[in-house]
LUMDO-574047 format. One record per residue (C-alpha): chain; residue number from 1; x negated, y negated, z negated. Coordinates in nm, 2 decimals, always signed. Layout:
! residues N
+--------+-----+--------+--------+--------+
| chaine | num |      u |      v |      w |
+--------+-----+--------+--------+--------+
|      A | NUM |      X |      Y |      Z |
...
+--------+-----+--------+--------+--------+
! end
This chain:
! residues 398
+--------+-----+--------+--------+--------+
| chaine | num |      u |      v |      w |
+--------+-----+--------+--------+--------+
|      A |   1 |  -2.51 |  -2.82 |  -3.82 |
|      A |   2 |  -2.66 |  -2.49 |  -3.70 |
|      A |   3 |  -2.98 |  -2.58 |  -3.88 |
|      A |   4 |  -2.81 |  -2.64 |  -4.21 |
|      A |   5 |  -2.61 |  -2.31 |  -4.17 |
|      A |   6 |  -2.94 |  -2.12 |  -4.10 |
|      A |   7 |  -3.10 |  -2.28 |  -4.41 |
|      A |   8 |  -2.79 |  -2.18 |  -4.62 |
|      A |   9 |  -2.79 |  -1.82 |  -4.48 |
|      A |  10 |  -3.16 |  -1.79 |  -4.56 |
|      A |  11 |  -3.11 |  -1.92 |  -4.91 |
|      A |  12 |  -2.81 |  -1.69 |  -4.97 |
|      A |  13 |  -3.02 |  -1.39 |  -4.87 |
|      A |  14 |  -3.30 |  -1.49 |  -5.11 |
|      A |  15 |  -3.04 |  -1.55 |  -5.38 |
|      A |  16 |  -2.88 |  -1.21 |  -5.34 |
|      A |  17 |  -3.21 |  -1.03 |  -5.34 |
|      A |  18 |  -3.33 |  -1.22 |  -5.65 |
|      A |  19 |  -3.00 |  -1.17 |  -5.82 |
|      A |  20 |  -3.03 |  -0.79 |  -5.76 |
|      A |  21 |  -3.38 |  -0.79 |  -5.91 |
|      A |  22 |  -3.26 |  -0.99 |  -6.21 |
|      A |  23 |  -2.97 |  -0.74 |  -6.27 |
|      A |  24 |  -3.20 |  -0.44 |  -6.25 |
|      A |  25 |  -3.43 |  -0.60 |  -6.50 |
|      A |  26 |  -3.15 |  -0.71 |  -6.73 |
|      A |  27 |  -3.00 |  -0.36 |  -6.77 |
|      A |  28 |  -3.33 |  -0.21 |  -6.90 |
|      A |  29 |  -3.28 |  -0.13 |  -7.27 |
|      A |  30 |  -3.66 |  -0.12 |  -7.35 |
|      A |  31 |  -3.90 |  -0.41 |  -7.36 |
|      A |  32 |  -4.27 |  -0.33 |  -7.36 |
|      A |  33 |  -4.38 |  +0.02 |  -7.46 |
|      A |  34 |  -4.32 |  +0.05 |  -7.84 |
|      A |  35 |  -4.00 |  +0.10 |  -8.03 |
|      A |  36 |  -3.87 |  +0.26 |  -8.35 |
|      A |  37 |  -3.57 |  +0.46 |  -8.48 |
|      A |  38 |  -3.38 |  +0.32 |  -8.77 |
|      A |  39 |  -3.23 |  +0.63 |  -8.94 |
|      A |  40 |  -3.02 |  +0.56 |  -9.25 |
|      A |  41 |  -2.95 |  +0.90 |  -9.41 |
|      A |  42 |  -3.07 |  +0.78 |  -9.74 |
|      A |  43 |  -2.94 |  +0.60 | -10.05 |
|      A |  44 |  -3.26 |  +0.41 | -10.15 |
|      A |  45 |  -3.37 |  +0.21 |  -9.84 |
|      A |  46 |  -3.36 |  -0.17 |  -9.80 |
|      A |  47 |  -3.05 |  -0.35 |  -9.68 |
|      A |  48 |  -3.01 |  -0.41 |  -9.30 |
|      A |  49 |  -3.11 |  -0.78 |  -9.33 |
|      A |  50 |  -3.43 |  -0.69 |  -9.50 |
|      A |  51 |  -3.50 |  -0.42 |  -9.24 |
|      A |  52 |  -3.45 |  -0.68 |  -8.96 |
|      A |  53 |  -3.70 |  -0.90 |  -9.15 |
|      A |  54 |  -3.95 |  -0.61 |  -9.17 |
|      A |  55 |  -3.92 |  -0.53 |  -8.80 |
|      A |  56 |  -3.97 |  -0.90 |  -8.71 |
|      A |  57 |  -4.28 |  -0.92 |  -8.93 |
|      A |  58 |  -4.42 |  -0.60 |  -8.77 |
|      A |  59 |  -4.33 |  -0.74 |  -8.42 |
|      A |  60 |  -4.14 |  -0.42 |  -8.33 |
|      A |  61 |  -3.87 |  -0.54 |  -8.08 |
|      A |  62 |  -3.70 |  -0.22 |  -7.97 |
|      A |  63 |  -3.48 |  -0.04 |  -8.22 |
|      A |  64 |  -3.25 |  +0.26 |  -8.21 |
|      A |  65 |  -2.98 |  +0.34 |  -8.45 |
|      A |  66 |  -2.76 |  +0.66 |  -8.45 |
|      A |  67 |  -2.42 |  +0.49 |  -8.48 |
|      A |  68 |  -2.28 |  +0.14 |  -8.45 |
|      A |  69 |  -2.26 |  +0.04 |  -8.82 |
|      A |  70 |  -2.13 |  -0.31 |  -8.84 |
|      A |  71 |  -2.35 |  -0.41 |  -9.13 |
|      A |  72 |  -2.65 |  -0.34 |  -8.91 |
|      A |  73 |  -2.51 |  -0.51 |  -8.61 |
|      A |  74 |  -2.43 |  -0.82 |  -8.82 |
|      A |  75 |  -2.77 |  -0.82 |  -8.98 |
|      A |  76 |  -2.95 |  -0.81 |  -8.64 |
|      A |  77 |  -2.75 |  -1.10 |  -8.51 |
|      A |  78 |  -2.98 |  -1.38 |  -8.40 |
|      A |  79 |  -3.30 |  -1.19 |  -8.46 |
|      A |  80 |  -3.40 |  -1.13 |  -8.10 |
|      A |  81 |  -3.44 |  -0.76 |  -8.17 |
|      A |  82 |  -3.32 |  -0.53 |  -7.88 |
|      A |  83 |  -3.09 |  -0.27 |  -8.02 |
|      A |  84 |  -2.96 |  +0.07 |  -7.88 |
|      A |  85 |  -2.65 |  +0.19 |  -8.07 |
|      A |  86 |  -2.54 |  +0.55 |  -8.09 |
|      A |  87 |  -2.21 |  +0.71 |  -8.02 |
|      A |  88 |  -2.23 |  +1.01 |  -8.26 |
|      A |  89 |  -2.17 |  +1.36 |  -8.14 |
|      A |  90 |  -1.85 |  +1.39 |  -8.34 |
|      A |  91 |  -1.69 |  +1.13 |  -8.11 |
|      A |  92 |  -1.77 |  +1.30 |  -7.78 |
|      A |  93 |  -1.46 |  +1.51 |  -7.74 |
|      A |  94 |  -1.23 |  +1.22 |  -7.81 |
|      A |  95 |  -1.42 |  +0.98 |  -7.58 |
|      A |  96 |  -1.42 |  +1.24 |  -7.30 |
|      A |  97 |  -1.05 |  +1.30 |  -7.32 |
|      A |  98 |  -0.92 |  +0.95 |  -7.37 |
|      A |  99 |  -1.04 |  +0.65 |  -7.16 |
|      A | 100 |  -0.85 |  +0.40 |  -7.39 |
|      A | 101 |  -1.03 |  +0.52 |  -7.70 |
|      A | 102 |  -1.36 |  +0.48 |  -7.51 |
|      A | 103 |  -1.26 |  +0.12 |  -7.42 |
|      A | 104 |  -1.15 |  +0.05 |  -7.78 |
|      A | 105 |  -1.49 |  +0.18 |  -7.92 |
|      A | 106 |  -1.69 |  -0.04 |  -7.68 |
|      A | 107 |  -1.48 |  -0.35 |  -7.75 |
|      A | 108 |  -1.51 |  -0.30 |  -8.13 |
|      A | 109 |  -1.87 |  -0.19 |  -8.16 |
|      A | 110 |  -2.05 |  -0.35 |  -7.86 |
|      A | 111 |  -1.86 |  -0.64 |  -7.70 |
|      A | 112 |  -1.76 |  -0.80 |  -8.03 |
|      A | 113 |  -2.12 |  -0.85 |  -8.13 |
|      A | 114 |  -2.26 |  -0.97 |  -7.80 |
|      A | 115 |  -2.46 |  -1.18 |  -7.72 |
|      A | 116 |  -2.57 |  -1.28 |  -8.07 |
|      A | 117 |  -2.67 |  -0.92 |  -8.14 |
|      A | 118 |  -2.88 |  -0.80 |  -7.85 |
|      A | 119 |  -2.72 |  -0.46 |  -7.79 |
|      A | 120 |  -2.91 |  -0.33 |  -7.49 |
|      A | 121 |  -2.80 |  +0.03 |  -7.48 |
|      A | 122 |  -2.55 |  +0.29 |  -7.59 |
|      A | 123 |  -2.69 |  +0.64 |  -7.66 |
|      A | 124 |  -2.39 |  +0.87 |  -7.60 |
|      A | 125 |  -2.45 |  +1.17 |  -7.82 |
|      A | 126 |  -2.79 |  +1.31 |  -7.94 |
|      A | 127 |  -2.95 |  +1.64 |  -7.83 |
|      A | 128 |  -2.62 |  +1.78 |  -7.71 |
|      A | 129 |  -2.74 |  +2.01 |  -7.43 |
|      A | 130 |  -2.95 |  +2.28 |  -7.58 |
|      A | 131 |  -2.76 |  +2.26 |  -7.91 |
|      A | 132 |  -2.52 |  +2.53 |  -8.03 |
|      A | 133 |  -2.18 |  +2.35 |  -7.99 |
|      A | 134 |  -2.09 |  +2.45 |  -7.64 |
|      A | 135 |  -1.77 |  +2.24 |  -7.65 |
|      A | 136 |  -1.98 |  +1.93 |  -7.68 |
|      A | 137 |  -2.17 |  +2.04 |  -7.37 |
|      A | 138 |  -1.85 |  +2.02 |  -7.17 |
|      A | 139 |  -1.75 |  +1.69 |  -7.32 |
|      A | 140 |  -2.08 |  +1.50 |  -7.28 |
|      A | 141 |  -2.05 |  +1.39 |  -6.91 |
|      A | 142 |  -1.68 |  +1.29 |  -6.95 |
|      A | 143 |  -1.78 |  +1.08 |  -7.26 |
|      A | 144 |  -2.07 |  +0.92 |  -7.07 |
|      A | 145 |  -1.85 |  +0.83 |  -6.78 |
|      A | 146 |  -1.57 |  +0.68 |  -6.99 |
|      A | 147 |  -1.81 |  +0.47 |  -7.20 |
|      A | 148 |  -1.98 |  +0.35 |  -6.88 |
|      A | 149 |  -1.64 |  +0.27 |  -6.71 |
|      A | 150 |  -1.55 |  +0.07 |  -7.02 |
|      A | 151 |  -1.88 |  -0.12 |  -7.00 |
|      A | 152 |  -1.82 |  -0.18 |  -6.63 |
|      A | 153 |  -1.46 |  -0.30 |  -6.68 |
|      A | 154 |  -1.59 |  -0.55 |  -6.94 |
|      A | 155 |  -1.86 |  -0.68 |  -6.71 |
|      A | 156 |  -2.15 |  -0.56 |  -6.92 |
|      A | 157 |  -2.33 |  -0.32 |  -6.69 |
|      A | 158 |  -2.61 |  -0.58 |  -6.64 |
|      A | 159 |  -2.66 |  -0.60 |  -7.02 |
|      A | 160 |  -2.60 |  -0.26 |  -7.17 |
|      A | 161 |  -2.76 |  +0.07 |  -7.05 |
|      A | 162 |  -2.60 |  +0.41 |  -7.10 |
|      A | 163 |  -2.82 |  +0.71 |  -7.19 |
|      A | 164 |  -2.82 |  +1.03 |  -7.39 |
|      A | 165 |  -3.13 |  +1.19 |  -7.56 |
|      A | 166 |  -3.23 |  +1.55 |  -7.51 |
|      A | 167 |  -3.44 |  +1.79 |  -7.72 |
|      A | 168 |  -3.70 |  +2.01 |  -7.56 |
|      A | 169 |  -3.46 |  +2.30 |  -7.60 |
|      A | 170 |  -3.32 |  +2.21 |  -7.25 |
|      A | 171 |  -3.65 |  +2.33 |  -7.09 |
|      A | 172 |  -3.79 |  +2.66 |  -6.99 |
|      A | 173 |  -4.15 |  +2.75 |  -6.90 |
|      A | 174 |  -4.29 |  +2.42 |  -7.03 |
|      A | 175 |  -4.66 |  +2.52 |  -7.01 |
|      A | 176 |  -4.84 |  +2.43 |  -6.81 |
|      A | 177 |  -4.65 |  +2.10 |  -6.75 |
|      A | 178 |  -4.60 |  +2.16 |  -6.37 |
|      A | 179 |  -4.41 |  +2.49 |  -6.44 |
|      A | 180 |  -4.14 |  +2.32 |  -6.65 |
|      A | 181 |  -3.78 |  +2.36 |  -6.54 |
|      A | 182 |  -3.44 |  +2.32 |  -6.70 |
|      A | 183 |  -3.29 |  +2.63 |  -6.86 |
|      A | 184 |  -3.06 |  +2.82 |  -6.63 |
|      A | 185 |  -2.76 |  +2.80 |  -6.87 |
|      A | 186 |  -2.80 |  +2.42 |  -6.88 |
|      A | 187 |  -2.92 |  +2.32 |  -6.54 |
|      A | 188 |  -2.64 |  +2.37 |  -6.28 |
|      A | 189 |  -2.32 |  +2.33 |  -6.47 |
|      A | 190 |  -2.42 |  +2.05 |  -6.72 |
|      A | 191 |  -2.76 |  +1.89 |  -6.66 |
|      A | 192 |  -2.75 |  +1.83 |  -6.28 |
|      A | 193 |  -2.40 |  +1.66 |  -6.28 |
|      A | 194 |  -2.52 |  +1.44 |  -6.57 |
|      A | 195 |  -2.85 |  +1.35 |  -6.39 |
|      A | 196 |  -2.66 |  +1.27 |  -6.07 |
|      A | 197 |  -2.44 |  +1.02 |  -6.26 |
|      A | 198 |  -2.74 |  +0.87 |  -6.44 |
|      A | 199 |  -2.92 |  +0.84 |  -6.11 |
|      A | 200 |  -2.62 |  +0.65 |  -5.97 |
|      A | 201 |  -2.62 |  +0.40 |  -6.25 |
|      A | 202 |  -3.00 |  +0.37 |  -6.29 |
|      A | 203 |  -3.04 |  +0.53 |  -6.63 |
|      A | 204 |  -3.36 |  +0.71 |  -6.75 |
|      A | 205 |  -3.40 |  +1.06 |  -6.88 |
|      A | 206 |  -3.44 |  +1.03 |  -7.25 |
|      A | 207 |  -3.64 |  +1.29 |  -7.44 |
|      A | 208 |  -3.71 |  +1.36 |  -7.81 |
|      A | 209 |  -4.07 |  +1.50 |  -7.80 |
|      A | 210 |  -4.26 |  +1.62 |  -8.11 |
|      A | 211 |  -4.62 |  +1.75 |  -8.08 |
|      A | 212 |  -4.58 |  +1.81 |  -8.46 |
|      A | 213 |  -4.31 |  +2.07 |  -8.40 |
|      A | 214 |  -4.49 |  +2.22 |  -8.11 |
|      A | 215 |  -4.81 |  +2.26 |  -8.31 |
|      A | 216 |  -4.62 |  +2.40 |  -8.61 |
|      A | 217 |  -4.46 |  +2.67 |  -8.39 |
|      A | 218 |  -4.80 |  +2.80 |  -8.27 |
|      A | 219 |  -5.09 |  +2.67 |  -8.48 |
|      A | 220 |  -5.32 |  +2.96 |  -8.39 |
|      A | 221 |  -5.32 |  +2.87 |  -8.02 |
|      A | 222 |  -5.28 |  +2.49 |  -8.02 |
|      A | 223 |  -5.57 |  +2.27 |  -8.12 |
|      A | 224 |  -5.44 |  +2.02 |  -8.37 |
|      A | 225 |  -5.67 |  +1.75 |  -8.23 |
|      A | 226 |  -5.49 |  +1.79 |  -7.90 |
|      A | 227 |  -5.16 |  +1.72 |  -8.08 |
|      A | 228 |  -5.30 |  +1.42 |  -8.27 |
|      A | 229 |  -5.46 |  +1.23 |  -7.98 |
|      A | 230 |  -5.81 |  +1.32 |  -8.11 |
|      A | 231 |  -6.11 |  +1.41 |  -7.91 |
|      A | 232 |  -6.06 |  +1.76 |  -7.77 |
|      A | 233 |  -6.13 |  +1.97 |  -7.45 |
|      A | 234 |  -5.76 |  +1.94 |  -7.37 |
|      A | 235 |  -5.59 |  +2.15 |  -7.10 |
|      A | 236 |  -5.59 |  +2.16 |  -6.72 |
|      A | 237 |  -5.29 |  +2.23 |  -6.51 |
|      A | 238 |  -5.40 |  +2.49 |  -6.25 |
|      A | 239 |  -5.11 |  +2.39 |  -6.01 |
|      A | 240 |  -5.17 |  +2.02 |  -6.01 |
|      A | 241 |  -5.54 |  +2.02 |  -6.11 |
|      A | 242 |  -5.45 |  +1.75 |  -6.37 |
|      A | 243 |  -5.62 |  +1.73 |  -6.70 |
|      A | 244 |  -5.44 |  +1.64 |  -7.03 |
|      A | 245 |  -5.63 |  +1.52 |  -7.34 |
|      A | 246 |  -5.31 |  +1.50 |  -7.56 |
|      A | 247 |  -4.99 |  +1.70 |  -7.60 |
|      A | 248 |  -4.74 |  +1.41 |  -7.57 |
|      A | 249 |  -4.86 |  +1.33 |  -7.21 |
|      A | 250 |  -4.82 |  +1.69 |  -7.12 |
|      A | 251 |  -4.47 |  +1.70 |  -7.27 |
|      A | 252 |  -4.37 |  +1.40 |  -7.07 |
|      A | 253 |  -4.51 |  +1.54 |  -6.75 |
|      A | 254 |  -4.33 |  +1.86 |  -6.81 |
|      A | 255 |  -4.01 |  +1.66 |  -6.82 |
|      A | 256 |  -4.10 |  +1.50 |  -6.49 |
|      A | 257 |  -4.17 |  +1.84 |  -6.34 |
|      A | 258 |  -3.82 |  +1.96 |  -6.45 |
|      A | 259 |  -3.66 |  +1.65 |  -6.31 |
|      A | 260 |  -3.84 |  +1.70 |  -5.98 |
|      A | 261 |  -3.74 |  +2.06 |  -5.96 |
|      A | 262 |  -3.38 |  +1.95 |  -6.02 |
|      A | 263 |  -3.40 |  +1.69 |  -5.74 |
|      A | 264 |  -3.46 |  +1.38 |  -5.94 |
|      A | 265 |  -3.82 |  +1.29 |  -5.87 |
|      A | 266 |  -3.77 |  +0.92 |  -5.91 |
|      A | 267 |  -3.60 |  +0.92 |  -6.25 |
|      A | 268 |  -3.80 |  +0.76 |  -6.54 |
|      A | 269 |  -3.87 |  +0.95 |  -6.86 |
|      A | 270 |  -3.85 |  +0.76 |  -7.19 |
|      A | 271 |  -3.94 |  +0.91 |  -7.53 |
|      A | 272 |  -3.66 |  +0.83 |  -7.76 |
|      A | 273 |  -3.81 |  +1.01 |  -8.07 |
|      A | 274 |  -4.16 |  +1.11 |  -8.16 |
|      A | 275 |  -4.35 |  +1.12 |  -8.49 |
|      A | 276 |  -4.53 |  +1.32 |  -8.75 |
|      A | 277 |  -4.42 |  +1.42 |  -9.10 |
|      A | 278 |  -4.64 |  +1.31 |  -9.39 |
|      A | 279 |  -4.52 |  +1.58 |  -9.63 |
|      A | 280 |  -4.37 |  +1.93 |  -9.60 |
|      A | 281 |  -4.30 |  +2.26 |  -9.76 |
|      A | 282 |  -4.57 |  +2.52 |  -9.83 |
|      A | 283 |  -4.53 |  +2.66 |  -9.48 |
|      A | 284 |  -4.57 |  +2.31 |  -9.32 |
|      A | 285 |  -4.94 |  +2.27 |  -9.38 |
|      A | 286 |  -4.98 |  +2.02 |  -9.10 |
|      A | 287 |  -4.74 |  +1.77 |  -9.26 |
|      A | 288 |  -4.99 |  +1.55 |  -9.44 |
|      A | 289 |  -5.04 |  +1.18 |  -9.49 |
|      A | 290 |  -5.37 |  +1.20 |  -9.30 |
|      A | 291 |  -5.22 |  +1.37 |  -9.00 |
|      A | 292 |  -4.92 |  +1.14 |  -8.99 |
|      A | 293 |  -5.15 |  +0.84 |  -9.01 |
|      A | 294 |  -5.37 |  +0.98 |  -8.74 |
|      A | 295 |  -5.08 |  +1.06 |  -8.50 |
|      A | 296 |  -4.90 |  +0.74 |  -8.54 |
|      A | 297 |  -5.21 |  +0.52 |  -8.53 |
|      A | 298 |  -5.34 |  +0.69 |  -8.22 |
|      A | 299 |  -4.99 |  +0.69 |  -8.06 |
|      A | 300 |  -4.96 |  +0.31 |  -8.12 |
|      A | 301 |  -5.30 |  +0.26 |  -7.95 |
|      A | 302 |  -5.21 |  +0.48 |  -7.66 |
|      A | 303 |  -4.88 |  +0.29 |  -7.60 |
|      A | 304 |  -5.05 |  -0.05 |  -7.63 |
|      A | 305 |  -5.26 |  +0.04 |  -7.32 |
|      A | 306 |  -4.93 |  +0.05 |  -7.12 |
|      A | 307 |  -5.05 |  +0.32 |  -6.89 |
|      A | 308 |  -4.88 |  +0.62 |  -6.74 |
|      A | 309 |  -4.94 |  +0.99 |  -6.76 |
|      A | 310 |  -5.16 |  +1.21 |  -6.54 |
|      A | 311 |  -4.87 |  +1.30 |  -6.31 |
|      A | 312 |  -4.71 |  +0.95 |  -6.32 |
|      A | 313 |  -5.00 |  +0.71 |  -6.37 |
|      A | 314 |  -4.79 |  +0.41 |  -6.26 |
|      A | 315 |  -4.50 |  +0.47 |  -6.49 |
|      A | 316 |  -4.58 |  +0.31 |  -6.83 |
|      A | 317 |  -4.51 |  +0.55 |  -7.12 |
|      A | 318 |  -4.24 |  +0.41 |  -7.35 |
|      A | 319 |  -4.17 |  +0.56 |  -7.69 |
|      A | 320 |  -3.95 |  +0.51 |  -7.99 |
|      A | 321 |  -4.13 |  +0.62 |  -8.31 |
|      A | 322 |  -3.93 |  +0.83 |  -8.56 |
|      A | 323 |  -3.88 |  +0.66 |  -8.80 |
|      A | 324 |  -3.88 |  +0.34 |  -9.01 |
|      A | 325 |  -3.81 |  +0.51 |  -9.34 |
|      A | 326 |  -3.83 |  +0.84 |  -9.52 |
|      A | 327 |  -3.47 |  +0.95 |  -9.55 |
|      A | 328 |  -3.41 |  +1.12 |  -9.88 |
|      A | 329 |  -3.06 |  +1.27 |  -9.80 |
|      A | 330 |  -3.15 |  +1.45 |  -9.48 |
|      A | 331 |  -3.10 |  +1.83 |  -9.49 |
|      A | 332 |  -3.35 |  +2.09 |  -9.39 |
|      A | 333 |  -3.72 |  +2.14 |  -9.48 |
|      A | 334 |  -3.91 |  +1.88 |  -9.67 |
|      A | 335 |  -4.07 |  +1.74 |  -9.35 |
|      A | 336 |  -3.73 |  +1.62 |  -9.23 |
|      A | 337 |  -3.72 |  +1.37 |  -9.51 |
|      A | 338 |  -4.08 |  +1.24 |  -9.46 |
|      A | 339 |  -4.12 |  +1.09 |  -9.11 |
|      A | 340 |  -4.11 |  +0.73 |  -9.22 |
|      A | 341 |  -4.37 |  +0.47 |  -9.16 |
|      A | 342 |  -4.24 |  +0.29 |  -9.47 |
|      A | 343 |  -4.14 |  +0.39 |  -9.82 |
|      A | 344 |  -3.79 |  +0.31 |  -9.94 |
|      A | 345 |  -3.90 |  -0.01 | -10.11 |
|      A | 346 |  -4.04 |  -0.15 |  -9.78 |
|      A | 347 |  -4.40 |  -0.09 |  -9.85 |
|      A | 348 |  -4.61 |  +0.10 |  -9.59 |
|      A | 349 |  -4.63 |  +0.47 |  -9.63 |
|      A | 350 |  -4.97 |  +0.47 |  -9.47 |
|      A | 351 |  -5.17 |  +0.21 |  -9.28 |
|      A | 352 |  -5.15 |  +0.21 |  -8.90 |
|      A | 353 |  -5.18 |  -0.17 |  -8.87 |
|      A | 354 |  -4.83 |  -0.27 |  -8.99 |
|      A | 355 |  -4.75 |  -0.48 |  -9.29 |
|      A | 356 |  -4.47 |  -0.41 |  -9.53 |
|      A | 357 |  -4.23 |  -0.60 |  -9.75 |
|      A | 358 |  -4.45 |  -0.54 | -10.05 |
|      A | 359 |  -4.28 |  -0.53 | -10.39 |
|      A | 360 |  -4.51 |  -0.79 | -10.54 |
|      A | 361 |  -4.40 |  -1.05 | -10.29 |
|      A | 362 |  -4.05 |  -1.12 | -10.40 |
|      A | 363 |  -4.02 |  -1.42 | -10.19 |
|      A | 364 |  -4.06 |  -1.22 |  -9.87 |
|      A | 365 |  -3.79 |  -0.98 |  -9.98 |
|      A | 366 |  -3.55 |  -1.28 | -10.02 |
|      A | 367 |  -3.61 |  -1.40 |  -9.67 |
|      A | 368 |  -3.34 |  -1.32 |  -9.42 |
|      A | 369 |  -3.43 |  -1.23 |  -9.06 |
|      A | 370 |  -3.29 |  -1.57 |  -8.95 |
|      A | 371 |  -3.54 |  -1.74 |  -9.19 |
|      A | 372 |  -3.82 |  -1.63 |  -8.96 |
|      A | 373 |  -3.70 |  -1.86 |  -8.69 |
|      A | 374 |  -3.59 |  -1.57 |  -8.46 |
|      A | 375 |  -3.34 |  -1.66 |  -8.19 |
|      A | 376 |  -3.12 |  -1.43 |  -7.98 |
|      A | 377 |  -2.94 |  -1.50 |  -7.66 |
|      A | 378 |  -2.68 |  -1.78 |  -7.67 |
|      A | 379 |  -2.39 |  -1.80 |  -7.43 |
|      A | 380 |  -2.53 |  -2.11 |  -7.27 |
|      A | 381 |  -2.85 |  -1.92 |  -7.17 |
|      A | 382 |  -2.64 |  -1.71 |  -6.93 |
|      A | 383 |  -2.58 |  -2.02 |  -6.73 |
|      A | 384 |  -2.94 |  -2.11 |  -6.68 |
|      A | 385 |  -2.99 |  -1.89 |  -6.37 |
|      A | 386 |  -2.69 |  -2.02 |  -6.17 |
|      A | 387 |  -2.77 |  -2.38 |  -6.25 |
|      A | 388 |  -3.14 |  -2.33 |  -6.15 |
|      A | 389 |  -3.04 |  -2.17 |  -5.83 |
|      A | 390 |  -2.80 |  -2.45 |  -5.74 |
|      A | 391 |  -3.07 |  -2.70 |  -5.81 |
|      A | 392 |  -3.31 |  -2.51 |  -5.60 |
|      A | 393 |  -3.07 |  -2.50 |  -5.31 |
|      A | 394 |  -3.01 |  -2.88 |  -5.32 |
|      A | 395 |  -3.39 |  -2.94 |  -5.32 |
|      A | 396 |  -3.42 |  -2.70 |  -5.04 |
|      A | 397 |  -3.17 |  -2.89 |  -4.82 |
|      A | 398 |  -3.35 |  -3.22 |  -4.90 |
+--------+-----+--------+--------+--------+
! end
């Protein structure tokens, strides 16, 4: 009797440890190292079902959208694509003030589509801290907490990760990387409480990082080859004695330095936007097809190596590329409308190794994402682990 009890106790311990590991893996919103942003501020891009087909053909699994549009969520059902949906900034004040509204939003835009649509994350707001709407600064943490509490109450914390993406405007002294800290007006009142909560729930620090914008701001002092992952002398950080041969790695390590300064050394950094414009205004000379091709091709090669940065060599760099399409209705300079890897008709904007839905191949345009044989999670698959564990226990007792 005592022997059987000992066996059971040992098995229970192993089961609990294994279950904890599975849960920690399941809540990760990012698979592999490469993802893409699916912006839709345009009136001439393909329908969501064709986009899902395009992404499947390109073998891009991680996708971010900036809202929770139901036409996209339905089109991605059964495709196997991992999707992060966005809670737009305009919702933050309401979600922060009203727990019931946060619950309703999660039920209608997340729970209702699971598990067929693989929603793996909710991005609560975008580039809020460092922006100019200070009321949103105060609402961000409350919205994050209420959305997370809704996810928790619905039993989805092991499926859906909660994040928010920051621009580099939250930093001060970002060069060299080791000197980077959070800006004083952001750090204590807003950033640290947010990071404390994310640390508690296991969320990463999400950063939108653009070597393109950094180069454009100071082309006389920044080597464009350094921004484009080309051969260059690079820079050395005198404090850490680390060498950087590309700007994106330096930007990531600057974020790690700021996190460490704030007391969050173990938090992971994920790049939620990066890219290069293929066309710009007269004062945007670096926005060319050749530079965009070079940046995105070299970035794809760099991510495929699944390696870390000089400061965090064991933390694989993960990045979402901006963006799938050129978005013709975006405001601002011409470059804002020309970050796409694909043209509006689904053909490639420039060749970095992906294939497009070419206009001459009408049959491929007619295919739905489901025609490619993609399969998402079914409800029965959630039962596999418990059944396997039970079987393992019976075999163990034998």
